[in-house]
MIGU-935125 format. One record per residue: residue in one letter; chain; y, x, z of N, C-alpha, C in turn. Coordinates in pm, 1 decimal, decimal comma, m for minus. Each point is the difference from the previous one (the first is absolute). Example, Ala and Ser with C-alpha at 12.3 -4.5 7.8 and 13.67 -1.06 7.14 Angstrom:
2
rest A	kette A	nY m569,0	nX 1319,0	nZ 780,0	caY 119,0	caX m89,0	caZ 0,0	cY 120,0	cX 90,0	cZ 0,0
rest S	kette A	nY 105,0	nX m35,0	nZ m72,0	caY 119,0	caX 82,0	caZ 6,0	cY 109,0	cX m77,0	cZ 73,0
end
This chain:
154
rest G	kette A	nY 16620,3	nX 12143,2	nZ 3440,7	caY m81,3	caX m37,2	caZ m114,8	cY m75,7	cX 115,3	cZ m61,6
rest V	kette A	nY 3,4	nX 118,1	nZ 62,0	caY m72,5	caX 114,2	caZ m54,9	cY m150,3	cX m16,7	cZ 18,9
rest T	kette A	nY m38,9	nX m52,3	nZ 115,8	caY m141,4	caX m22,9	caZ 27,0	cY m13,4	cX m120,1	cZ 92,6
rest N	kette A	nY m116,0	nX m55,4	nZ m0,9	caY m34,9	caX m105,9	caZ 94,2	cY m93,7	cX 59,5	cZ 103,1
rest G	kette A	nY m28,2	nX m76,1	nZ 101,7	caY m102,8	caX 41,4	caZ 93,7	cY m136,8	cX m25,7	cZ m61,1
rest T	kette A	nY m101,2	nX 36,0	nZ 73,6	caY m135,9	caX m26,8	caZ m45,9	cY m45,1	cX m139,5	cZ 41,9
rest S	kette A	nY 81,8	nX m63,5	nZ 86,5	caY m17,8	caX m140,5	caZ 37,3	cY 136,9	cX m49,4	cZ 46,2
rest D	kette A	nY 6,7	nX m121,6	nZ 47,0	caY 127,1	caX m53,6	caZ 49,2	cY 49,9	cX 70,4	cZ 125,5
rest T	kette A	nY m90,1	nX 64,1	nZ 73,7	caY 39,1	caX 60,8	caZ 127,7	cY m33,3	cX 148,7	cZ 12,6
rest T	kette A	nY m53,9	nX 61,0	nZ m104,8	caY m35,1	caX 142,0	caZ 7,4	cY 53,4	cX 76,7	cZ m120,8
rest F	kette A	nY 33,2	nX 125,7	nZ 23,5	caY 41,3	caX 89,9	caZ m107,8	cY m111,0	cX 98,2	cZ m35,9
rest S	kette A	nY m82,3	nX 35,0	nZ 94,8	caY m110,7	caX 95,8	caZ m17,0	cY 49,8	cX 138,4	cZ m42,7
rest P	kette A	nY 81,7	nX 63,5	nZ 83,4	caY 57,2	caX 129,0	caZ m37,0	cY m103,2	cX 110,4	cZ m20,3
rest W	kette A	nY m118,0	nX m15,0	nZ 58,9	caY m102,6	caX 104,6	caZ m13,1	cY m92,5	cX m21,6	cZ m118,9
rest D	kette A	nY 14,3	nX m113,8	nZ m70,1	caY m81,0	caX m22,4	caZ m119,7	cY 46,2	cX 94,1	cZ m111,0
rest N	kette A	nY m95,0	nX 48,0	nZ m78,8	caY 33,2	caX 91,7	caZ m107,9	cY 69,3	cX m71,9	cZ m115,8
rest C	kette A	nY 90,2	nX 71,8	nZ m65,2	caY 71,2	caX m52,7	caZ m116,7	cY m70,7	cX 45,2	cZ m127,6
rest T	kette A	nY m2,1	nX m88,3	nZ m96,0	caY m53,3	caX 35,4	caZ m131,1	cY 114,9	cX 40,4	cZ m91,4
rest R	kette A	nY m35,0	nX 56,6	nZ m113,3	caY 101,8	caX 35,2	caZ m100,0	cY 72,4	cX m125,5	cZ m48,1
rest G	kette A	nY m72,1	nX m109,6	nZ m13,1	caY 62,2	caX m126,1	caZ m40,0	cY 101,3	cX m48,0	cZ 101,7
rest H	kette A	nY m33,5	nX 13,9	nZ 128,0	caY 93,5	caX m39,3	caZ 105,6	cY 126,5	cX 85,4	cZ m3,1
rest V	kette A	nY m17,4	nX 131,2	nZ m7,1	caY 113,8	caX 90,7	caZ 10,6	cY 97,7	cX m19,3	cZ m115,5
rest V	kette A	nY m50,0	nX m10,2	nZ m123,9	caY 95,6	caX m20,3	caZ m110,4	cY 64,8	cX m137,7	cZ 10,2
rest T	kette A	nY m70,5	nX m97,5	nZ 54,7	caY 59,2	caX m133,1	caZ 19,1	cY 110,4	cX 4,8	cZ 105,2
rest F	kette A	nY m24,8	nX 68,2	nZ 111,6	caY 103,4	caX 15,1	caZ 102,7	cY 125,1	cX 64,7	cZ m60,0
rest L	kette A	nY m19,0	nX 106,7	nZ m75,6	caY 112,4	caX 71,7	caZ m59,2	cY 72,4	cX m87,1	cZ m102,2
rest Y	kette A	nY m74,3	nX m67,8	nZ m83,3	caY 57,2	caX m89,4	caZ m101,3	cY 84,0	cX m109,5	cZ 65,6
rest R	kette A	nY m52,2	nX m60,2	nZ 103,5	caY 74,7	caX m104,5	caZ 71,0	cY 123,2	cX 57,1	cZ 69,4
rest A	kette A	nY m14,4	nX 118,7	nZ 59,2	caY 114,1	caX 63,2	caZ 67,0	cY 111,9	cX 31,7	cZ m99,1
rest M	kette A	nY m35,3	nX 21,4	nZ m124,4	caY 99,2	caX 28,5	caZ m102,6	cY 56,0	cX m128,5	cZ m62,2
rest G	kette A	nY m41,1	nX m114,4	nZ 53,2	caY 54,7	caX m127,4	caZ m47,0	cY m77,6	cX m64,4	cZ m112,7
rest C	kette A	nY m123,9	nX 38,5	nZ m19,0	caY m84,5	caX m54,4	caZ m108,5	cY 69,8	cX 10,0	cZ m135,4
rest P	kette A	nY 34,9	nX 121,6	nZ m42,5	caY 69,5	caX 16,1	caZ m127,0	cY m81,8	cX m53,0	cZ m117,4
rest E	kette A	nY 72,0	nX m39,3	nZ m103,5	caY m67,2	caX m51,3	caZ m119,1	cY m83,2	cX 109,6	cZ m64,0
rest V	kette A	nY m118,3	nX m37,4	nZ m42,6	caY m88,1	caX 92,2	caZ m70,7	cY 23,8	cX m23,0	cZ m148,4
rest T	kette A	nY 44,5	nX 103,1	nZ m69,8	caY 29,4	caX m16,7	caZ m142,2	cY m120,1	cX 30,4	cZ m88,2
rest N	kette A	nY m84,9	nX 92,4	nZ 42,8	caY m119,5	caX 32,4	caZ m78,3	cY m120,0	cX m72,3	cZ 60,5
rest K	kette A	nY m39,1	nX m108,7	nZ m60,6	caY m111,8	caX m80,7	caZ 52,3	cY m135,6	cX 44,8	cZ m54,2
rest E	kette A	nY m3,3	nX 112,8	nZ m70,4	caY m127,3	caX 50,1	caZ m50,8	cY m77,2	cX 63,7	cZ 114,9
rest N	kette A	nY m111,9	nX m60,6	nZ 34,3	caY m81,0	caX 44,3	caZ 112,6	cY m110,9	cX 92,9	cZ m49,0
rest P	kette A	nY 5,9	nX 127,6	nZ 37,0	caY m103,6	caX 93,5	caZ m44,1	cY m125,1	cX m0,2	cZ 88,3
rest F	kette A	nY 1,0	nX m76,5	nZ 109,5	caY m105,8	caX 10,8	caZ 99,6	cY m99,3	cX m115,2	cZ m5,9
rest V	kette A	nY m127,2	nX 33,2	nZ m11,2	caY m105,1	caX m102,2	caZ m4,5	cY m24,1	cX m62,1	cZ 137,9
rest D	kette A	nY 45,8	nX 66,9	nZ 105,1	caY m23,9	caX m50,0	caZ 135,8	cY 123,1	cX m67,7	cZ 61,9
rest V	kette A	nY 99,4	nX m29,7	nZ m80,5	caY 119,5	caX m71,5	caZ 45,0	cY 11,8	cX m126,5	cZ m84,1
rest T	kette A	nY m36,4	nX m113,1	nZ 61,4	caY 2,8	caX m126,2	caZ m73,8	cY 132,6	cX m72,1	cZ 21,1
rest E	kette A	nY 35,7	nX m82,8	nZ m96,5	caY 129,0	caX m67,4	caZ 1,1	cY 19,8	cX m91,0	cZ 121,3
rest D	kette A	nY m108,9	nX m48,2	nZ 58,9	caY 11,8	caX m89,6	caZ 115,3	cY 1,3	cX 73,6	cZ 134,6
rest A	kette A	nY m5,0	nX 132,8	nZ m1,4	caY m0,1	caX 78,8	caZ 123,5	cY 140,5	cX 4,6	cZ 60,4
rest F	kette A	nY 8,2	nX m2,3	nZ 133,1	caY 130,3	caX 2,4	caZ 68,1	cY 79,0	cX 125,6	cZ m33,3
rest Y	kette A	nY m65,9	nX 106,2	nZ m37,0	caY 63,7	caX 128,5	caZ m26,8	cY 27,1	cX 23,9	cZ m148,9
rest Y	kette A	nY m27,6	nX m96,7	nZ m85,2	caY 10,8	caX 19,0	caZ m145,5	cY 137,4	cX 53,5	cZ m41,1
rest D	kette A	nY 106,6	nX m74,9	nZ 28,9	caY 134,3	caX 44,1	caZ m39,1	cY 38,1	cX 130,0	cZ 69,5
rest A	kette A	nY m41,2	nX 17,2	nZ 124,3	caY 32,2	caX 122,0	caZ 74,4	cY m62,0	cX 122,5	cZ m67,1
rest V	kette A	nY m123,8	nX m11,3	nZ m43,2	caY m67,1	caX 111,6	caZ m66,3	cY 69,4	cX 31,9	cZ m132,3
rest L	kette A	nY 27,4	nX m102,6	nZ m80,1	caY 66,3	caX 24,0	caZ m128,4	cY 138,0	cX 62,7	cZ 20,6
rest W	kette A	nY 73,3	nX m48,3	nZ 101,4	caY 130,4	caX 56,2	caZ 32,4	cY m12,4	cX 146,1	cZ 42,9
rest A	kette A	nY m97,2	nX 29,3	nZ 84,9	caY m18,8	caX 137,2	caZ 49,1	cY m33,1	cX 95,4	cZ m114,0
rest V	kette A	nY m82,9	nX m44,0	nZ m93,6	caY m34,5	caX 83,1	caZ m115,1	cY 122,7	cX 16,9	cZ m89,8
rest E	kette A	nY 69,4	nX m110,7	nZ m26,3	caY 118,3	caX 2,4	caZ m85,6	cY 107,5	cX 94,3	cZ 53,4
rest N	kette A	nY 8,3	nX 12,4	nZ 131,5	caY 103,5	caX 81,6	caZ 62,4	cY m47,5	cX 138,0	cZ 44,7
rest G	kette A	nY m118,7	nX 39,9	nZ m42,4	caY m49,0	caX 134,2	caZ 28,7	cY m40,1	cX 24,1	cZ 143,4
rest I	kette A	nY m25,9	nX m106,3	nZ 74,0	caY m39,1	caX 13,4	caZ 140,3	cY m147,2	cX 35,9	cZ 11,9
rest T	kette A	nY m79,0	nX m50,8	nZ m93,0	caY m141,5	caX 34,1	caZ m6,3	cY m50,7	cX m20,2	cZ m141,9
rest D	kette A	nY m105,9	nX 69,8	nZ m32,7	caY m63,5	caX m15,3	caZ m130,5	cY m135,9	cX m67,0	cZ 11,4
rest G	kette A	nY m43,5	nX m27,4	nZ 119,0	caY m135,7	caX m49,2	caZ 19,9	cY m92,0	cX 115,6	cZ 30,7
rest T	kette A	nY m126,8	nX m31,0	nZ 20,2	caY m96,4	caX 105,8	caZ 31,1	cY m69,5	cX 52,7	cZ m124,7
rest S	kette A	nY 17,1	nX m71,4	nZ m111,4	caY m44,7	caX 45,6	caZ m131,4	cY 84,8	cX m73,6	cZ m103,6
rest A	kette A	nY m25,6	nX 23,6	nZ m125,5	caY 77,2	caX m67,1	caZ m105,6	cY m24,7	cX m150,4	cZ m1,7
rest T	kette A	nY m114,9	nX m43,5	nZ 52,6	caY m33,6	caX m142,9	caZ m7,8	cY m24,6	cX m66,2	cZ 135,0
rest T	kette A	nY 14,5	nX 75,3	nZ 109,6	caY m20,9	caX m59,0	caZ 132,0	cY 114,7	cX 33,6	cZ 93,9
rest F	kette A	nY 32,1	nX m96,4	nZ 85,3	caY 99,5	caX 20,0	caZ 103,9	cY m66,2	cX 14,6	cZ 136,8
rest D	kette A	nY m117,2	nX m58,7	nZ 16,6	caY m71,3	caX m1,5	caZ 128,1	cY 83,0	cX m65,3	cZ 109,6
rest P	kette A	nY 40,6	nX m127,0	nZ m20,0	caY 85,3	caX m66,9	caZ 97,4	cY m64,8	cX m17,2	cZ 137,0
rest A	kette A	nY m131,2	nX m2,5	nZ 6,3	caY m68,9	caX m17,6	caZ 128,1	cY m27,9	cX 133,1	cZ 70,7
rest M	kette A	nY 29,2	nX 111,2	nZ m67,3	caY m20,9	caX 131,0	caZ 61,9	cY 100,5	cX 17,2	cZ 113,8
rest E	kette A	nY m48,4	nX 48,8	nZ 112,6	caY 89,3	caX 21,7	caZ 112,6	cY 98,2	cX 111,7	cZ m33,4
rest C	kette A	nY 125,3	nX m21,8	nZ 34,6	caY 109,4	caX 90,9	caZ m34,6	cY 13,9	cX 107,8	cZ 107,0
rest T	kette A	nY 13,5	nX 123,6	nZ m41,9	caY 13,3	caX 110,7	caZ 94,1	cY 146,9	cX 26,7	cZ 33,1
rest R	kette A	nY 20,3	nX 77,2	nZ 105,0	caY 135,5	caX 40,3	caZ 39,1	cY 67,3	cX 79,6	cZ m112,0
rest G	kette A	nY m75,2	nX 85,3	nZ m66,4	caY 54,9	caX 77,2	caZ m111,8	cY 41,9	cX m89,3	cZ m115,4
rest Q	kette A	nY m80,5	nX m102,5	nZ m28,8	caY 34,4	caX m91,7	caZ m108,8	cY 126,0	cX m79,8	cZ 31,6
rest I	kette A	nY 9,5	nX m53,6	nZ 121,0	caY 114,5	caX m85,6	caZ 30,0	cY 130,5	cX 77,8	cZ m0,7
rest V	kette A	nY 3,1	nX 122,1	nZ 53,6	caY 126,3	caX 73,7	caZ m5,3	cY 32,6	cX 41,0	cZ m143,4
rest T	kette A	nY m102,2	nX 17,1	nZ m82,9	caY 24,0	caX 29,3	caZ m141,5	cY 60,4	cX m121,4	cZ m69,9
rest F	kette A	nY m52,1	nX m119,2	nZ 26,6	caY 59,1	caX m122,8	caZ m55,9	cY 147,4	cX m11,3	cZ 41,2
rest L	kette A	nY 28,9	nX 25,4	nZ 127,6	caY 136,5	caX m12,8	caZ 50,5	cY 91,8	cX 105,6	cZ m61,6
rest Y	kette A	nY m47,9	nX 121,8	nZ m13,6	caY 77,7	caX 108,5	caZ m60,3	cY 32,9	cX m32,1	cZ m145,8
rest R	kette A	nY m97,9	nX m45,2	nZ m73,1	caY 24,0	caX m35,2	caZ m140,2	cY 94,0	cX m119,9	cZ m10,9
rest N	kette A	nY m13,2	nX m95,0	nZ 90,7	caY 90,4	caX m115,2	caZ 0,0	cY 144,4	cX 43,6	cZ 26,4
rest A	kette A	nY 16,6	nX 103,9	nZ 79,4	caY 132,9	caX 51,9	caZ 30,7	cY 58,7	cX 80,4	cZ m115,9
rest G	kette A	nY m76,7	nX 17,2	nZ m105,8	caY 48,3	caX 72,9	caZ m116,6	cY m30,9	cX 148,0	cZ 2,1
rest K	kette A	nY m97,4	nX 40,2	nZ 80,1	caY m40,0	caX 140,3	caZ 14,6	cY 119,8	cX 89,6	cZ 31,5
rest P	kette A	nY 69,1	nX m30,2	nZ 108,7	caY 119,3	caX 79,8	caZ 32,4	cY m34,0	cX 145,2	cZ 32,0
rest K	kette A	nY 101,3	nX 84,4	nZ m13,7	caY m15,5	caX 141,8	caZ 31,2	cY m38,7	cX 14,4	cZ 147,3
rest V	kette A	nY m90,6	nX 90,5	nZ 24,6	caY m44,8	caX 28,2	caZ 136,4	cY 51,5	cX 138,5	cZ 37,4
rest D	kette A	nY 74,5	nX 8,2	nZ 107,7	caY 55,3	caX 128,0	caZ 44,7	cY m104,0	cX 86,5	cZ 70,0
rest T	kette A	nY m94,4	nX m64,6	nZ 66,0	caY m103,9	caX 70,3	caZ 73,7	cY m99,3	cX 62,2	cZ m97,0
rest T	kette A	nY m27,0	nX 126,3	nZ 14,7	caY m99,6	caX 65,0	caZ m85,2	cY m119,2	cX 50,7	cZ 80,4
rest A	kette A	nY 18,4	nX 20,1	nZ 128,8	caY m109,3	caX 48,2	caZ 84,5	cY m91,1	cX m116,0	cZ 36,7
rest N	kette A	nY m127,8	nX 17,3	nZ m23,4	caY m98,6	caX m102,2	caZ 31,3	cY m57,7	cX 27,0	cZ 139,3
rest P	kette A	nY 32,2	nX m84,1	nZ 98,2	caY m49,1	caX 23,4	caZ 135,3	cY m142,5	cX m50,4	cZ 23,5
rest F	kette A	nY m58,3	nX m67,4	nZ m99,4	caY m126,8	caX m69,1	caZ 20,5	cY m118,3	cX 78,4	cZ m56,9
rest T	kette A	nY m92,2	nX 35,0	nZ 86,6	caY m117,5	caX 76,1	caZ m41,9	cY m96,9	cX m84,4	cZ m82,0
rest D	kette A	nY 11,8	nX m131,3	nZ 6,6	caY m91,4	caX m87,1	caZ m74,1	cY 60,8	cX m53,8	cZ m129,8
rest V	kette A	nY 111,4	nX 57,9	nZ m44,3	caY 63,3	caX m38,8	caZ m126,1	cY 5,1	cX 123,0	cZ m89,6
rest A	kette A	nY m85,0	nX 1,9	nZ m101,5	caY m8,8	caX 114,6	caZ m90,4	cY 127,7	cX 14,2	cZ m83,5
rest A	kette A	nY 33,8	nX 122,8	nZ m31,7	caY 120,8	caX 28,7	caZ m78,1	cY m4,2	cX m63,3	cZ m138,4
rest D	kette A	nY m119,1	nX m24,0	nZ m53,0	caY m11,4	caX m58,3	caZ m134,4	cY m33,7	cX m149,8	cZ 2,7
rest S	kette A	nY 11,3	nX m63,9	nZ 114,5	caY m32,3	caX m142,4	caZ 9,1	cY 111,2	cX m84,1	cZ m62,8
rest Y	kette A	nY m38,5	nX m113,0	nZ m57,9	caY 96,9	caX m86,9	caZ m66,9	cY 99,9	cX m59,1	cZ 98,0
rest Y	kette A	nY m34,2	nX m4,3	nZ 127,4	caY 85,9	caX m65,3	caZ 97,9	cY 84,1	cX 96,1	cZ 83,8
rest L	kette A	nY m7,2	nX 130,1	nZ m25,0	caY 74,4	caX 96,2	caZ 83,1	cY 149,5	cX m31,6	cZ 1,4
rest T	kette A	nY 63,7	nX m11,2	nZ m115,1	caY 144,3	caX m25,4	caZ m4,0	cY 32,9	cX m133,0	cZ 65,0
rest S	kette A	nY m83,3	nX m100,0	nZ m21,2	caY 21,4	caX m131,2	caZ 61,1	cY m3,7	cX 9,1	cZ 152,2
rest I	kette A	nY m93,3	nX 75,4	nZ 52,2	caY m13,1	caX 15,6	caZ 144,7	cY 119,8	cX 75,9	cZ 56,0
rest L	kette A	nY 39,9	nX 107,5	nZ m66,3	caY 116,8	caX 75,3	caZ 46,5	cY 125,0	cX m87,4	cZ m1,2
rest W	kette A	nY 14,4	nX m83,0	nZ m103,7	caY 112,0	caX m94,9	caZ m7,7	cY m5,9	cX m99,1	cZ 115,8
rest A	kette A	nY m118,5	nX m53,8	nZ 25,9	caY m15,7	caX m99,3	caZ 107,0	cY 35,9	cX 59,3	cZ 136,1
rest V	kette A	nY m41,1	nX 121,8	nZ 25,4	caY 32,9	caX 65,7	caZ 126,7	cY 149,4	cX 29,7	cZ 5,6
rest E	kette A	nY 54,5	nX 54,5	nZ m108,8	caY 142,0	caX 34,5	caZ m5,2	cY 89,6	cX m121,8	cZ 22,7
rest N	kette A	nY m46,7	nX m117,2	nZ m41,3	caY 79,8	caX m121,7	caZ 9,8	cY m37,3	cX m89,6	cZ 117,5
rest G	kette A	nY m79,9	nX 51,0	nZ 92,2	caY m31,0	caX m73,7	caZ 121,5	cY m93,6	cX m117,9	cZ m19,2
rest I	kette A	nY m75,0	nX m1,3	nZ m108,9	caY m94,1	caX m108,7	caZ m25,0	cY m126,4	cX 19,2	cZ 83,1
rest T	kette A	nY m37,6	nX 125,6	nZ 18,4	caY m112,9	caX 35,5	caZ 85,4	cY 14,2	cX 144,9	cZ 43,4
rest D	kette A	nY m65,0	nX 32,8	nZ 108,9	caY m2,9	caX 137,8	caZ 47,1	cY m137,9	cX 62,4	cZ m18,9
rest G	kette A	nY m91,7	nX m75,3	nZ m53,5	caY m136,9	caX 47,2	caZ m7,3	cY m75,8	cX m47,4	cZ 122,9
rest T	kette A	nY m124,6	nX 37,8	nZ 8,5	caY m81,7	caX m40,9	caZ 113,9	cY 2,4	cX 102,8	cZ 112,2
rest S	kette A	nY 49,5	nX 120,8	nZ m31,0	caY 26,2	caX 104,5	caZ 99,2	cY 100,0	cX 95,0	cZ m64,3
rest E	kette A	nY 34,6	nX 105,6	nZ 69,9	caY 95,0	caX 96,3	caZ m57,5	cY m58,1	cX 73,5	cZ m119,5
rest T	kette A	nY m133,0	nX 8,4	nZ m7,7	caY m62,1	caX 76,5	caZ m108,1	cY m91,7	cX m82,0	cZ m90,0
rest T	kette A	nY m11,2	nX m130,9	nZ 23,9	caY m84,8	caX m83,9	caZ m86,2	cY 74,5	cX m125,9	cZ m43,0
rest F	kette A	nY m31,8	nX m42,8	nZ m121,9	caY 55,5	caX m124,1	caZ m52,0	cY m107,9	cX m107,2	cZ m13,4
rest A	kette A	nY m123,6	nX 39,9	nZ m18,4	caY m112,5	caX m91,7	caZ m22,0	cY 20,6	cX m82,1	cZ m127,0
rest P	kette A	nY 20,6	nX 66,3	nZ m115,2	caY 30,5	caX m71,2	caZ m123,4	cY m112,9	cX m88,7	cZ m50,9
rest D	kette A	nY m122,4	nX 30,5	nZ 36,8	caY m114,1	caX m78,2	caZ m48,7	cY m45,1	cX m107,7	cZ 97,6
rest V	kette A	nY 70,4	nX m13,1	nZ 111,7	caY m32,8	caX m104,7	caZ 97,2	cY 52,2	cX m132,9	cZ m53,3
rest I	kette A	nY m81,0	nX m103,7	nZ 14,8	caY 37,8	caX m133,1	caZ m46,7	cY 120,4	cX m49,6	cZ 79,0
rest C	kette A	nY 93,7	nX m57,6	nZ m71,3	caY 123,3	caX m50,7	caZ 60,5	cY m22,3	cX m143,7	cZ 47,5
rest N	kette A	nY 29,0	nX m25,2	nZ 126,1	caY m14,7	caX m136,9	caZ 49,7	cY 128,8	cX m79,1	cZ m22,8
rest R	kette A	nY m6,2	nX m129,5	nZ 23,1	caY 114,1	caX m88,2	caZ m25,2	cY 123,8	cX 38,5	cZ 80,7
rest G	kette A	nY m19,9	nX 35,7	nZ 124,8	caY 112,5	caX 38,9	caZ 84,1	cY 70,0	cX 124,8	cZ m51,9
rest T	kette A	nY m77,4	nX 99,2	nZ m38,2	caY 56,9	caX 123,3	caZ m53,8	cY 66,5	cX m25,4	cZ m134,8
rest A	kette A	nY m63,4	nX m79,4	nZ m84,7	caY 55,2	caX m28,4	caZ m133,1	cY 137,1	cX m65,6	cZ 9,3
rest V	kette A	nY 13,2	nX m101,8	nZ 83,5	caY 130,1	caX m67,1	caZ 9,1	cY 102,8	cX 88,1	cZ 71,8
rest T	kette A	nY m44,2	nX 87,0	nZ 89,3	caY 92,0	caX 92,8	caZ 64,8	cY 54,8	cX 99,8	cZ m101,3
rest F	kette A	nY m87,3	nX 59,1	nZ m80,5	caY 44,6	caX 91,7	caZ m105,8	cY 96,3	cX m71,4	cZ m94,1
rest L	kette A	nY m35,6	nX m120,3	nZ m41,5	caY 81,9	caX m76,6	caZ m92,1	cY 137,8	cX m28,0	cZ 60,3
rest Y	kette A	nY 2,3	nX m43,8	nZ 123,4	caY 125,8	caX m27,4	caZ 68,6	cY 87,4	cX 124,6	cZ 7,7
rest R	kette A	nY m59,6	nX 110,7	nZ 41,6	caY 77,3	caX 123,9	caZ 14,4	cY 49,8	cX 51,3	cZ m135,1
rest A	kette A	nY m76,2	nX m21,4	nZ m105,1	caY 40,8	caX 45,8	caZ m133,0	cY 112,1	cX m82,9	cZ m58,8
rest L	kette A	nY 1,3	nX m129,4	nZ 31,5	caY 94,7	caX m89,1	caZ m65,4	cY 118,0	cX m41,9	cZ 86,0
rest V	kette A	nY m13,0	nX 10,1	nZ 132,0	caY 107,9	caX m42,4	caZ 89,7	cY 45,0	cX 122,2	cZ 79,3
rest K	kette A	nY 100,4	nX 66,7	nZ m51,8	caY 47,2	caX 122,6	caZ 66,9	cY 131,1	cX m26,8	cZ 69,5
end
């Protein structure tokens, strides 16, 4: 029940995931917890959207703040850096033992550095090579559910 296919017979693993999709997958994987704060700060998240409760839950639990104070950008394609950050925050921002950054494409001051190091340390991903993570590459459906599975089913 975490996700459906894109039709009755296809999953479309190579299709790109949006921010709305990713927070919905995570919300469903967590059992669709009750959202206690129903105050919606986002003008681009309507009450009839499939991701409405997921977005409010993600904000309420510190998983994401949106792309601005008033927008979530649910249709924006989600990057690899964003999804591992959502998963890291969902895990409660656990301590990361790894301090050496092996990835030349992940800046030391990037918001996702600790999330990426956590994801590698916990076997969620190894990066796209030994020296690259590709944090700004759009995450497809297959990769998103793989990261989610590895983060939640250990």
